[in-house]
C-alpha positions as CSV (number, residue, x, y, z in Angstrom):
1,M,-2.4,-11.7,18.2
2,L,1.5,-9.9,18.6
3,A,0.0,-7.6,16.3
4,I,-2.8,-6.4,17.9
5,A,-1.0,-6.6,21.2
6,A,2.1,-4.2,20.0
7,A,-0.9,-1.9,18.3
8,M,-2.5,-1.6,21.7
9,A,0.6,-0.5,23.6
10,M,2.2,1.4,20.7
11,N,-0.9,3.7,20.2
12,Y,-1.6,4.4,23.9
13,S,-0.1,8.1,23.4
14,E,2.3,9.8,20.8
15,E,5.2,10.0,23.0
16,T,4.6,5.6,23.2
17,Y,4.8,5.6,19.4
18,K,7.8,7.7,18.9
19,T,9.5,6.1,21.7
20,A,9.1,3.3,20.2
21,L,10.5,4.4,16.9
22,G,13.1,5.9,18.8
23,T,14.4,2.9,19.5
24,L,14.1,1.1,16.2
25,L,16.4,3.9,15.2
26,D,19.1,4.1,17.8
27,K,19.3,0.3,18.3
28,L,18.7,-1.3,14.8
29,I,19.3,1.2,11.9
30,L,22.1,3.6,13.4
31,K,23.9,0.6,15.1
32,G,24.3,-1.6,11.6
33,I,21.7,-4.0,11.7
34,V,19.6,-2.4,8.8
35,L,22.4,-1.1,6.4
36,D,21.2,-1.8,2.9
37,R,19.4,1.5,1.6
38,G,16.9,-0.6,-0.1
39,L,15.9,-2.8,2.8
40,L,16.1,0.6,4.8
41,G,13.3,1.9,1.6
42,E,11.1,-1.2,2.5
43,L,11.1,-0.6,5.8
44,S,10.2,2.7,6.1
45,S,7.2,1.4,3.7
46,Q,6.4,-0.5,6.3
47,L,5.9,2.1,9.2
48,L,4.2,4.5,7.1
49,L,1.3,2.0,6.2
50,L,0.9,0.7,9.3
51,R,1.4,4.0,11.1
52,T,-1.6,4.9,8.0
53,R,-3.6,2.3,9.0
54,D,-3.3,3.4,12.8
55,K,-4.2,6.9,12.7
56,A,-6.9,5.3,9.8
57,T,-9.3,4.1,12.0
58,P,-11.6,5.7,14.3
59,G,-10.4,7.1,17.2
60,G,-7.0,7.0,15.5
61,K,-5.5,4.5,18.5
62,G,-3.9,1.5,16.3
63,C,-6.1,-0.7,14.7
64,V,-7.7,-2.4,17.2
65,T,-10.1,-0.2,20.4
66,Y,-11.0,-2.2,23.6
67,D,-14.6,-2.7,24.0
68,P,-15.7,-2.2,27.8
69,V,-18.8,-4.0,27.5
70,R,-17.8,-7.0,26.3
71,R,-13.9,-6.5,27.8
72,Q,-12.2,-7.6,24.2
73,P,-10.3,-5.8,21.7
74,Q,-12.2,-5.2,18.5
75,I,-10.6,-4.8,15.2
76,H,-11.8,-2.2,12.8
77,L,-11.9,-2.3,9.0
78,V,-10.6,0.9,7.1
79,E,-12.2,2.3,3.8
80,L,-9.4,2.7,1.3
81,S,-10.8,6.3,0.8
82,K,-9.9,7.0,4.7
83,F,-6.8,5.2,4.3
84,L,-5.0,7.1,1.1
85,Q,-6.3,10.5,2.6
86,T,-4.9,9.6,6.1
87,L,-1.8,9.0,4.3
88,L,-1.7,11.7,2.4
89,G,-3.9,14.5,3.3
90,D,-7.5,15.2,2.3
91,T,-6.4,16.4,-1.6
92,L,-3.9,13.2,-1.8
93,G,-1.1,16.1,-2.1
94,L,-2.3,17.0,-5.6
95,P,-2.9,20.4,-7.5
96,D,-6.5,21.4,-8.6
97,Q,-6.6,20.7,-12.1
98,D,-6.1,16.8,-11.0
99,A,-9.3,17.3,-8.7
100,N,-11.7,15.2,-10.8
101,V,-9.4,12.0,-11.3
102,R,-8.9,12.5,-7.5
103,D,-12.5,12.6,-6.7
104,K,-13.3,9.8,-8.4
105,L,-10.7,7.7,-7.0
106,L,-11.9,8.4,-3.7
107,W,-15.5,7.5,-4.8
108,E,-14.5,4.5,-5.7
109,A,-12.2,3.6,-3.3
110,S,-14.5,4.6,-0.3
111,S,-16.5,0.8,-1.5
112,V,-13.6,-0.6,-0.6
113,C,-12.5,-2.1,2.8
114,I,-8.7,-3.0,4.2
115,N,-7.8,-4.8,7.2
116,F,-4.5,-5.8,8.1
117,T,-2.6,-5.8,11.5
118,H,0.9,-6.6,10.5
119,I,2.9,-7.2,7.4
120,Y,4.4,-10.8,6.3
121,Q,7.3,-11.7,4.7
122,L,7.0,-13.8,1.4
123,P,10.0,-16.6,0.8
124,L,9.7,-16.7,-2.6
125,S,8.7,-14.8,-5.8
126,I,5.0,-14.8,-7.0
127,G,3.8,-14.5,-10.0
128,E,0.2,-14.1,-9.6
129,V,-1.9,-15.1,-6.2
130,T,-4.6,-17.4,-5.8
131,E,-8.2,-16.2,-4.4
132,S,-7.6,-18.5,-1.1
133,M,-4.4,-17.2,-0.4
134,L,-6.4,-13.5,-0.1
135,L,-9.2,-15.1,2.1
136,N,-7.0,-16.3,4.6
137,A,-4.9,-12.7,4.7
138,W,-8.2,-10.8,4.9
139,S,-9.2,-13.3,7.4
140,T,-6.1,-13.2,9.8
141,G,-5.3,-9.3,9.2
142,T,-2.4,-9.6,7.0
143,A,-0.7,-7.5,4.2
144,F,2.5,-8.4,2.6
145,Q,6.1,-7.7,1.6
146,C,7.7,-9.5,-1.6
147,A,10.7,-11.5,-1.8
148,H,13.8,-9.4,-2.1
149,N,14.6,-10.9,-5.6
150,Q,10.2,-10.2,-6.8
151,P,9.8,-8.1,-9.8
152,V,7.2,-5.2,-10.1
153,I,5.9,-5.0,-6.7
154,D,7.5,-4.9,-3.2
155,G,4.2,-5.5,-1.2
156,F,0.6,-5.3,-1.3
157,M,-2.2,-5.1,0.8
158,V,-5.8,-7.1,0.4
159,G,-9.0,-5.4,-0.1
160,Y,-12.9,-6.2,-0.3
161,R,-14.2,-4.0,-3.1
162,G,-18.3,-5.1,-1.9
163,S,-20.6,-4.4,0.9
164,L,-20.4,-5.8,3.6
165,D,-24.3,-5.7,4.8
166,E,-24.5,-8.6,2.0
167,P,-23.0,-12.5,2.1
168,F,-19.5,-12.3,1.6
169,Q,-17.7,-13.2,-1.6
170,S,-13.9,-14.4,-1.8
171,S,-14.2,-12.9,-5.4
172,L,-14.6,-9.7,-4.6
173,L,-11.1,-9.6,-2.8
174,I,-8.7,-7.5,-4.5
175,T,-4.7,-6.4,-3.9
176,I,-3.6,-2.9,-3.3
177,P,0.1,-3.3,-4.2
178,W,3.1,-0.6,-3.7
179,Q,6.8,-0.7,-4.8
180,S,9.1,1.7,-2.6
181,K,12.3,3.5,-3.7
182,A,15.4,5.0,-1.5
183,R,17.2,6.9,-4.4
184,S,17.6,10.5,-4.1
185,T,17.1,10.3,-7.9
186,A,13.3,9.7,-8.5
187,A,12.1,6.9,-10.5
188,A,11.2,7.3,-14.3
189,L,7.6,8.0,-15.1
190,A,7.6,4.6,-17.3
191,L,7.8,2.6,-13.7
192,A,4.9,3.8,-12.6
193,H,3.0,3.4,-16.1
194,S,4.2,-0.1,-15.5
195,L,3.4,-0.9,-11.7
196,T,0.4,-3.4,-11.7
197,A,-1.5,-5.9,-9.2
198,P,-0.9,-9.8,-10.0
199,F,-3.5,-11.7,-11.2
200,I,-6.3,-13.4,-9.2
201,V,-6.8,-17.4,-9.7
202,P,-10.2,-18.2,-8.6
203,R,-11.1,-20.8,-5.6
204,N,-13.0,-23.0,-8.2
205,G,-10.1,-23.3,-11.0
206,G,-11.6,-20.9,-13.3
207,S,-9.2,-18.4,-15.7
208,R,-7.4,-15.5,-13.6
209,H,-8.3,-12.4,-13.6
210,K,-7.6,-9.1,-12.3
211,P,-10.0,-6.3,-11.4
212,W,-9.7,-3.1,-10.3
213,H,-7.1,-1.7,-8.5
214,V,-4.5,1.1,-7.2
215,V,-0.8,0.9,-7.1
216,I,1.3,3.0,-4.7
217,L,4.7,3.8,-5.7
218,M,6.5,5.3,-2.7
219,D,9.6,7.1,-4.0
220,L,11.2,8.2,-0.4
221,A,14.3,10.1,-1.2
222,A,13.1,12.0,-4.1
223,S,12.7,16.0,-3.6
224,S,12.3,16.7,-7.0
225,A,8.9,17.9,-7.9
226,F,6.1,16.7,-10.9
227,G,6.7,19.2,-13.8
228,R,8.2,22.4,-12.1
229,A,10.8,22.8,-9.4
230,T,7.4,24.2,-7.0
231,G,4.8,21.4,-9.0
232,P,3.1,18.5,-6.6
233,H,5.1,16.0,-4.7
234,C,2.6,13.8,-6.0
235,E,0.9,12.4,-9.2
236,L,-2.4,10.2,-10.0
237,T,-3.1,8.3,-13.2
238,C,-6.1,6.6,-14.5
239,A,-4.8,3.5,-17.0
240,K,-4.0,0.0,-17.5
241,A,-0.7,-0.5,-16.8
242,V,1.9,-1.0,-19.4
243,R,3.9,-3.5,-20.0
244,P,7.5,-2.6,-20.0
245,K,9.9,-3.3,-22.8
246,Q,12.1,-5.9,-22.1
247,G,15.4,-5.4,-20.4
248,E,14.3,-1.9,-19.4
249,E,15.5,-0.8,-16.4
250,G,13.9,-1.8,-12.8
251,Q,11.8,-4.2,-14.6
252,E,11.3,-7.8,-15.8
253,V,8.9,-9.6,-17.9
254,W,6.4,-10.5,-15.2
255,K,3.8,-13.4,-15.1
256,S,0.9,-11.1,-13.7
257,Y,0.9,-8.8,-17.1
258,A,-1.6,-9.8,-19.2
259,K,-1.4,-12.6,-22.0
260,A,-2.6,-12.1,-25.6
261,N,-5.9,-13.7,-24.4
262,E,-6.4,-11.8,-21.3
263,S,-6.9,-8.0,-20.0
264,E,-5.0,-5.5,-17.9
265,G,-7.3,-4.8,-14.9
266,Q,-8.3,-0.7,-14.2
267,R,-6.4,1.0,-12.3
268,Y,-5.2,4.1,-10.6
269,C,-1.6,4.9,-10.2
270,L,-0.3,6.9,-7.1
271,D,3.3,8.1,-7.5
272,I,4.4,10.0,-4.5
273,R,7.7,11.6,-4.5
274,G,9.5,13.1,-1.0
275,F,9.0,12.3,3.1
276,R,8.3,15.5,4.5
277,A,5.2,16.7,6.0
278,Q,5.4,20.0,4.4
279,L,2.5,21.3,2.2
280,S,5.2,21.3,-0.6
281,S,5.2,17.6,-0.4
282,P,3.5,14.6,0.8
283,H,1.4,14.7,4.2
284,W,3.1,10.9,5.1
285,A,1.1,10.4,8.3
């Protein structure tokens, strides 16, 4: 309820939102309450995702609109395709030669809805998630920030990959994970290739599985482009995650990489560098 009230208040106008962010910067960050650069990167990522969620909502007035007839707030779902285009612009910051894979992602993501009004901090690292956990998150509008020592991912949103005109099936719930970096040196490409979603354990106790998903690497402080100095600041790949080698920098062997008798789910990876709202770098809603 607090998240819904905050969304309605902060999105009352652009000036209101700017004032709130200014207070966060002046009273918390600049006064040293948020010091660690890694934690600042995680906070920045959460703010970007929440702001994008608000902007992607019909009317751009936050995740909630007010129904004057029923006299109550209405919480809106958002298509994943709309969310990504709000975050990065209509072309996702990708060059023309990537149009085919970009259009394929947007087409597939148009059948996925996301629903979060707030981000919950997990107290412990996770190796997999349960279908019941995802169902509860979907029902309460929750996304997750992982524990500080969590390997591979920093957080994840919950999506539903199915028609909402049909009976709801919790087996169609998926995760959309992200990882954030706040270093001036760009993350190695191997890091993006190894990002993946956690395996999902069904409610009926069957074998765990990893469905189609999208992962997002937010390399916030890196200013270098892909390929060449004037190249794009976003890269999109469509391939199954590559299990990192033992002891590889920035990664650990994670319980949610596929075992010998399992298969990695098909996934798209958006590797995003920079933070400025310019044509040569991510749109960053």
